[in-house]
MIDOSE-1310 file (N, C-alpha, C; in nm, 2 decimals, decimal comma, always signed):
residues 158
mtwi	+1,26/-2,17/+3,47/+1,13/-2,18/+3,40/+1,06/-2,05/+3,40; +1,06/-1,96/+3,50/+0,99/-1,85/+3,52/+1,02/-1,76/+3,41; +1,16/-1,74/+3,40/+1,21/-1,65/+3,28/+1,17/-1,70/+3,15; +1,17/-1,82/+3,11/+1,13/-1,87/+2,99/+0,98/-1,83/+2,96
illf	+0,90/-1,85/+3,07/+0,75/-1,82/+3,04/+0,74/-1,67/+3,04; +0,81/-1,59/+3,10/+0,80/-1,45/+3,10/+0,85/-1,40/+2,96; +0,95/-1,44/+2,91/+1,00/-1,41/+2,77/+0,90/-1,45/+2,67; +0,84/-1,57/+2,69/+0,73/-1,61/+2,59/+0,61/-1,51/+2,60
flgi	+0,58/-1,48/+2,71/+0,46/-1,40/+2,74/+0,49/-1,27/+2,68; +0,60/-1,20/+2,71/+0,64/-1,07/+2,66/+0,65/-1,07/+2,50; +0,70/-1,17/+2,46/+0,73/-1,18/+2,32/+0,60/-1,18/+2,24; +0,51/-1,26/+2,29/+0,38/-1,27/+2,22/+0,30/-1,13/+2,24
lfls	+0,31/-1,07/+2,36/+0,25/-0,94/+2,37/+0,31/-0,84/+2,28; +0,43/-0,84/+2,26/+0,51/-0,74/+2,17/+0,46/-0,76/+2,02; +0,46/-0,90/+1,98/+0,42/-0,93/+1,85/+0,28/-0,88/+1,83; +0,20/-0,90/+1,93/+0,05/-0,87/+1,91/+0,04/-0,71/+1,90
vevi	+0,10/-0,64/+1,99/+0,10/-0,50/+1,98/+0,15/-0,44/+1,85; +0,25/-0,51/+1,79/+0,31/-0,47/+1,66/+0,19/-0,44/+1,55; +0,09/-0,52/+1,55/-0,02/-0,51/+1,46/-0,08/-0,36/+1,46; -0,10/-0,32/+1,58/-0,16/-0,19/+1,61/-0,07/-0,07/+1,60
vpgg	+0,04/-0,09/+1,64/+0,16/+0,01/+1,64/+0,27/-0,03/+1,55; +0,25/+0,01/+1,41/+0,34/-0,03/+1,32/+0,49/+0,02/+1,34; +0,59/-0,03/+1,27/+0,72/+0,02/+1,27/+0,82/-0,09/+1,27; +0,77/-0,20/+1,32/+0,87/-0,32/+1,32/+0,96/-0,34/+1,44
ilgt	+0,98/-0,23/+1,52/+1,06/-0,25/+1,63/+1,01/-0,34/+1,73; +0,87/-0,33/+1,78/+0,82/-0,41/+1,86/+0,80/-0,57/+1,85; +0,78/-0,58/+1,71/+0,77/-0,72/+1,66/+0,90/-0,78/+1,66; +1,01/-0,70/+1,62/+1,14/-0,76/+1,63/+1,19/-0,80/+1,77
iggl	+1,16/-0,71/+1,87/+1,19/-0,72/+2,01/+1,11/-0,85/+2,06; +0,99/-0,86/+2,02/+0,90/-0,97/+2,06/+0,95/-1,10/+2,01; +1,00/-1,10/+1,89/+1,06/-1,21/+1,82/+1,20/-1,26/+1,89; +1,28/-1,15/+1,93/+1,41/-1,18/+2,00/+1,37/-1,24/+2,14
mmfg	+1,26/-1,19/+2,21/+1,24/-1,24/+2,33/+1,20/-1,39/+2,33; +1,12/-1,42/+2,22/+1,07/-1,56/+2,21/+1,19/-1,65/+2,18; +1,29/-1,60/+2,09/+1,42/-1,67/+2,05/+1,49/-1,68/+2,19; +1,51/-1,59/+2,27/+1,58/-1,60/+2,40/+1,52/-1,71/+2,49
gcvm	+1,39/-1,70/+2,50/+1,32/-1,80/+2,57/+1,34/-1,94/+2,53; +1,36/-1,97/+2,39/+1,39/-2,09/+2,32/+1,53/-2,14/+2,38; +1,63/-2,04/+2,36/+1,76/-2,07/+2,39/+1,78/-2,11/+2,54; +1,70/-2,03/+2,63/+1,71/-2,06/+2,76/+1,65/-2,20/+2,79
afid	+1,55/-2,24/+2,71/+1,49/-2,38/+2,74/+1,60/-2,49/+2,69; +1,66/-2,46/+2,59/+1,76/-2,55/+2,54/+1,88/-2,56/+2,64; +1,91/-2,45/+2,70/+2,02/-2,45/+2,80/+1,98/-2,53/+2,93; +1,86/-2,49/+2,98/+1,81/-2,55/+3,11/+1,76/-2,68/+3,10
ygsg	+1,69/-2,73/+2,99/+1,62/-2,85/+2,99/+1,67/-2,94/+2,87; +1,77/-2,91/+2,80/+1,82/-2,98/+2,69/+1,76/-2,99/+2,56; +1,78/-3,08/+2,48/+1,71/-3,08/+2,35/+1,56/-3,11/+2,35; +1,53/-3,18/+2,44/+1,38/-3,21/+2,45/+1,31/-3,09/+2,49
ggml	+1,35/-3,03/+2,59/+1,28/-2,91/+2,63/+1,29/-2,79/+2,53; +1,41/-2,78/+2,47/+1,42/-2,69/+2,37/+1,33/-2,70/+2,27; +1,33/-2,82/+2,22/+1,23/-2,85/+2,10/+1,09/-2,81/+2,14; +1,04/-2,86/+2,26/+0,91/-2,82/+2,30/+0,88/-2,67/+2,31
avtl	+0,98/-2,60/+2,36/+0,98/-2,46/+2,35/+0,96/-2,40/+2,22; +1,04/-2,44/+2,13/+1,04/-2,40/+1,98/+0,89/-2,43/+1,92; +0,85/-2,55/+1,96/+0,72/-2,59/+1,89/+0,61/-2,51/+1,96; +0,62/-2,47/+2,09/+0,53/-2,39/+2,16/+0,54/-2,24/+2,11
aval	+0,65/-2,20/+2,06/+0,68/-2,06/+2,02/+0,61/-2,04/+1,89; +0,63/-2,13/+1,81/+0,57/-2,14/+1,67/+0,40/-2,15/+1,68; +0,36/-2,23/+1,76/+0,22/-2,24/+1,78/+0,16/-2,12/+1,84; +0,22/-2,06/+1,94/+0,16/-1,94/+2,00/+0,18/-1,82/+1,89
tila	+0,27/-1,81/+1,82/+0,28/-1,71/+1,71/+0,18/-1,73/+1,61; +0,16/-1,85/+1,56/+0,05/-1,87/+1,47/-0,08/-1,84/+1,52; -0,11/-1,88/+1,64/-0,23/-1,85/+1,72/-0,25/-1,70/+1,73; -0,15/-1,64/+1,78/-0,16/-1,47/+1,80/-0,18/-1,41/+1,66
ffie	-0,12/-1,45/+1,55/-0,15/-1,38/+1,42/-0,28/-1,43/+1,37; -0,33/-1,55/+1,39/-0,46/-1,58/+1,35/-0,57/-1,51/+1,43; -0,55/-1,48/+1,56/-0,65/-1,40/+1,64/-0,64/-1,25/+1,57; -0,51/-1,20/+1,54/-0,50/-1,07/+1,52/-0,56/-1,03/+1,37
fril	-0,54/-1,12/+1,28/-0,58/-1,09/+1,14/-0,71/-1,16/+1,10; -0,77/-1,26/+1,17/-0,90/-1,31/+1,14/-1,00/-1,28/+1,24; -0,98/-1,26/+1,37/-1,08/-1,23/+1,46/-1,09/-1,09/+1,50; -0,97/-1,03/+1,53/-0,96/-0,90/+1,57/-1,03/-0,80/+1,47
prts	-1,01/-0,80/+1,34/-1,07/-0,71/+1,24/-1,24/-0,72/+1,25; -1,29/-0,83/+1,30/-1,43/-0,83/+1,31/-1,50/-0,77/+1,43; -1,41/-0,72/+1,52/-1,46/-0,67/+1,66/-1,47/-0,51/+1,65; -1,53/-0,45/+1,72/-1,54/-0,30/+1,71/-1,40/-0,24/+1,72
vgrr	-1,32/-0,28/+1,83/-1,19/-0,22/+1,82/-1,10/-0,25/+1,70; -1,12/-0,37/+1,63/-1,05/-0,41/+1,51/-1,09/-0,33/+1,41; -1,21/-0,29/+1,39/-1,26/-0,22/+1,28/-1,21/-0,08/+1,28; -1,18/-0,01/+1,39/-1,13/+0,11/+1,41/-0,98/+0,11/+1,39
aflt	-0,91/-0,01/+1,41/-0,76/-0,01/+1,40/-0,71/-0,05/+1,26; -0,80/-0,13/+1,19/-0,75/-0,17/+1,06/-0,82/-0,08/+0,94; -0,74/-0,06/+0,84/-0,78/+0,01/+0,71/-0,89/-0,09/+0,64; -0,99/-0,02/+0,61/-1,09/-0,12/+0,53/-1,12/-0,06/+0,39
reit	-1,08/+0,08/+0,36/-1,11/+0,14/+0,24/-0,98/+0,18/+0,19; -0,99/+0,18/+0,05/-0,86/+0,22/-0,03/-0,87/+0,37/-0,06; -0,76/+0,43/-0,05/-0,76/+0,58/-0,09/-0,72/+0,59/-0,23; -0,81/+0,63/-0,32/-0,78/+0,63/-0,46/-0,73/+0,77/-0,51
avsa	-0,73/+0,88/-0,43/-0,70/+1,01/-0,48/-0,55/+1,02/-0,52; -0,53/+1,11/-0,61/-0,39/+1,12/-0,66/-0,34/+1,27/-0,61; -0,22/+1,26/-0,55/-0,17/+1,38/-0,51/-0,06/+1,44/-0,59; -0,02/+1,36/-0,68/+0,11/+1,40/-0,77/+0,09/+1,34/-0,91
afgd	+0,15/+1,40/-1,00/+0,16/+1,35/-1,14/+0,28/+1,25/-1,15; +0,26/+1,14/-1,21/+0,36/+1,04/-1,22/+0,37/+1,00/-1,37; +0,49/+0,96/-1,41/+0,52/+0,90/-1,54/+0,45/+0,97/-1,65; +0,37/+0,90/-1,72/+0,31/+0,95/-1,85/+0,22/+1,07/-1,83
eard	+0,15/+1,07/-1,70/+0,07/+1,17/-1,68/+0,15/+1,31/-1,66; +0,27/+1,30/-1,60/+0,35/+1,42/-1,58/+0,41/+1,45/-1,71; +0,45/+1,36/-1,81/+0,50/+1,41/-1,94/+0,40/+1,47/-2,02; +0,26/+1,42/-2,00/+0,16/+1,49/-2,09/+0,13/+1,63/-2,03
ligk	+0,16/+1,66/-1,91/+0,13/+1,80/-1,87/+0,24/+1,90/-1,90; +0,35/+1,86/-1,93/+0,46/+1,96/-1,98/+0,42/+2,03/-2,10; +0,43/+2,16/-2,08/+0,39/+2,26/-2,18/+0,25/+2,32/-2,16; +0,18/+2,26/-2,06/+0,04/+2,31/-2,04/+0,05/+2,45/-1,96
saea	-0,06/+2,52/-1,97/-0,08/+2,64/-1,88/-0,13/+2,60/-1,76; -0,09/+2,68/-1,65/-0,14/+2,64/-1,51/-0,16/+2,78/-1,45; -0,24/+2,76/-1,33/-0,27/+2,87/-1,24/-0,22/+2,84/-1,10; -0,15/+2,94/-1,04/-0,10/+2,91/-0,90/-0,23/+2,93/-0,81
ltml	-0,25/+2,81/-0,74/-0,35/+2,83/-0,64/-0,30/+2,89/-0,50; -0,19/+2,85/-0,47/-0,12/+2,91/-0,35/+0,00/+2,99/-0,39; +0,05/+3,05/-0,31/+0,20/+3,12/-0,34/+0,29/+3,01/-0,35; +0,37/+3,01/-0,46/+0,48/+2,91/-0,48/+0,59/+2,98/-0,42
spsg	+0,65/+2,92/-0,32/+0,76/+3,00/-0,24/+0,88/+2,89/-0,22; +0,94/+2,83/-0,29/+0,92/+2,80/-0,43/+0,82/+2,69/-0,47; +0,78/+2,61/-0,35/+0,66/+2,50/-0,38/+0,53/+2,54/-0,33; +0,43/+2,48/-0,40/+0,30/+2,52/-0,38/+0,21/+2,44/-0,45
yimi	+0,07/+2,47/-0,47/-0,01/+2,41/-0,55/-0,05/+2,49/-0,68; -0,08/+2,40/-0,78/-0,13/+2,47/-0,90/-0,25/+2,41/-0,96; -0,33/+2,46/-1,05/-0,45/+2,41/-1,11/-0,42/+2,40/-1,25; -0,43/+2,27/-1,30/-0,43/+2,25/-1,45/-0,55/+2,17/-1,49
egkr	-0,63/+2,24/-1,58/-0,76/+2,16/-1,64/-0,84/+2,12/-1,53; -0,85/+2,19/-1,41/-0,94/+2,15/-1,29/-0,90/+2,06/-1,21; -0,76/+2,01/-1,22/-0,70/+1,92/-1,13/-0,59/+1,99/-1,05; -0,57/+1,96/-0,93/-0,48/+2,02/-0,83/-0,35/+1,93/-0,83
yeaf	-0,23/+2,01/-0,85/-0,10/+1,93/-0,85/+0,00/+2,02/-0,74; +0,09/+1,94/-0,70/+0,20/+2,00/-0,62/+0,30/+2,04/-0,73; +0,35/+2,17/-0,71/+0,45/+2,22/-0,82/+0,57/+2,31/-0,74; +0,68/+2,30/-0,82/+0,79/+2,38/-0,78/+0,83/+2,49/-0,89
cqsg	+0,85/+2,60/-0,83/+0,87/+2,71/-0,94/+1,02/+2,74/-0,93; +1,10/+2,72/-1,03/+1,24/+2,76/-1,04/+1,29/+2,89/-1,02; +1,20/+2,98/-1,05/+1,22/+3,13/-1,05/+1,19/+3,18/-0,91; +1,18/+3,11/-0,81/+1,15/+3,17/-0,67/+1,00/+3,18/-0,63
qvpa	+0,96/+3,29/-0,58/+0,83/+3,30/-0,54/+0,74/+3,36/-0,63; +0,62/+3,30/-0,65/+0,52/+3,35/-0,73/+0,38/+3,35/-0,66; +0,31/+3,46/-0,68/+0,19/+3,49/-0,60/+0,07/+3,40/-0,65; -0,01/+3,37/-0,56/-0,15/+3,30/-0,59/-0,21/+3,37/-0,70
gaal	-0,26/+3,29/-0,80/-0,33/+3,35/-0,93/-0,25/+3,38/-1,04; -0,12/+3,37/-1,02/-0,02/+3,39/-1,13/-0,04/+3,28/-1,24; -0,03/+3,32/-1,37/-0,02/+3,24/-1,49/+0,11/+3,16/-1,49; +0,12/+3,03/-1,51/+0,24/+2,96/-1,51/+0,23/+2,85/-1,62
evtg	+0,34/+2,80/-1,66/+0,36/+2,70/-1,76/+0,44/+2,58/-1,71; +0,40/+2,46/-1,72/+0,47/+2,35/-1,68/+0,58/+2,32/-1,78; +0,71/+2,32/-1,71/+0,84/+2,30/-1,79/+0,91/+2,17/-1,78; +0,85/+2,10/-1,67/+0,92/+1,96/-1,65/+0,87/+1,90/-1,53
adnf	+0,92/+1,79/-1,49/+0,86/+1,71/-1,36/+0,99/+1,65/-1,30; +0,99/+1,64/-1,17/+1,09/+1,55/-1,10/+1,02/+1,50/-0,98; +1,06/+1,37/-0,94/+1,01/+1,30/-0,82/+0,86/+1,33/-0,82; +0,80/+1,39/-0,73/+0,66/+1,39/-0,70/+0,58/+1,52/-0,74
rliv	+0,65/+1,60/-0,81/+0,59/+1,74/-0,83/+0,63/+1,79/-0,98; +0,56/+1,88/-1,02/+0,58/+1,94/-1,15/+0,66/+2,07/-1,13; +0,73/+2,10/-1,24/+0,82/+2,20/-1,23/+0,75/+2,32/-1,33; +0,73/+2,44/-1,27/+0,68/+2,53/-1,35/+0,75/+2,66/-1,36
setk	+0,73/+2,75/-1,45/+0,79/+2,88/-1,45/+0,67/+2,98/-1,48; +0,70/+3,10/-1,45/+0,59/+3,19/-1,48/+0,58/+3,24/-1,62; +0,46/+3,26/-1,67/+0,44/+3,28/-1,81/+0,48/+3,44/-1,84; +0,55/+3,47/-1,92/+0,59/+3,60/-1,96/+0,48/+3,67/-2,05
nk	+0,43/+3,78/-2,00/+0,33/+3,85/-2,07/+0,41/+3,94/-2,18; +0,36/+3,93/-2,30/+0,43/+4,02/-2,41/+0,34/+4,13/-2,44
């Protein structure tokens, strides 16, 4: 009985910590501990004790998640642990925006070696220069886009 209670306690503890420490590992371990406790209850106490353990595991899990997602965010600790604002800034050009920038003139904000930041019409973008290193302040032209950055080349002065 002691092992079953210990597995349940540690399982709920790991599931609870999973909310604050993301990654899925602790939650998976916690779930497996609770499953192990249920299996031990079936082995030691038969189907009646096993079903009681499963019911208790589900109830404890629901209670833990209720506390974590309904009550904890309203506490001072929860307000620091949970995100409450949306980040709306854009760090890269995607899709139609990237296609619209092809052919535009740009200025290197940082040295592109071969990656760095460029400025196009007052907006900052990450870029990759195929011709290698380009010093900050160099005149550039957007020639394409891949993944999360623009592809640029140095503008040739005639």
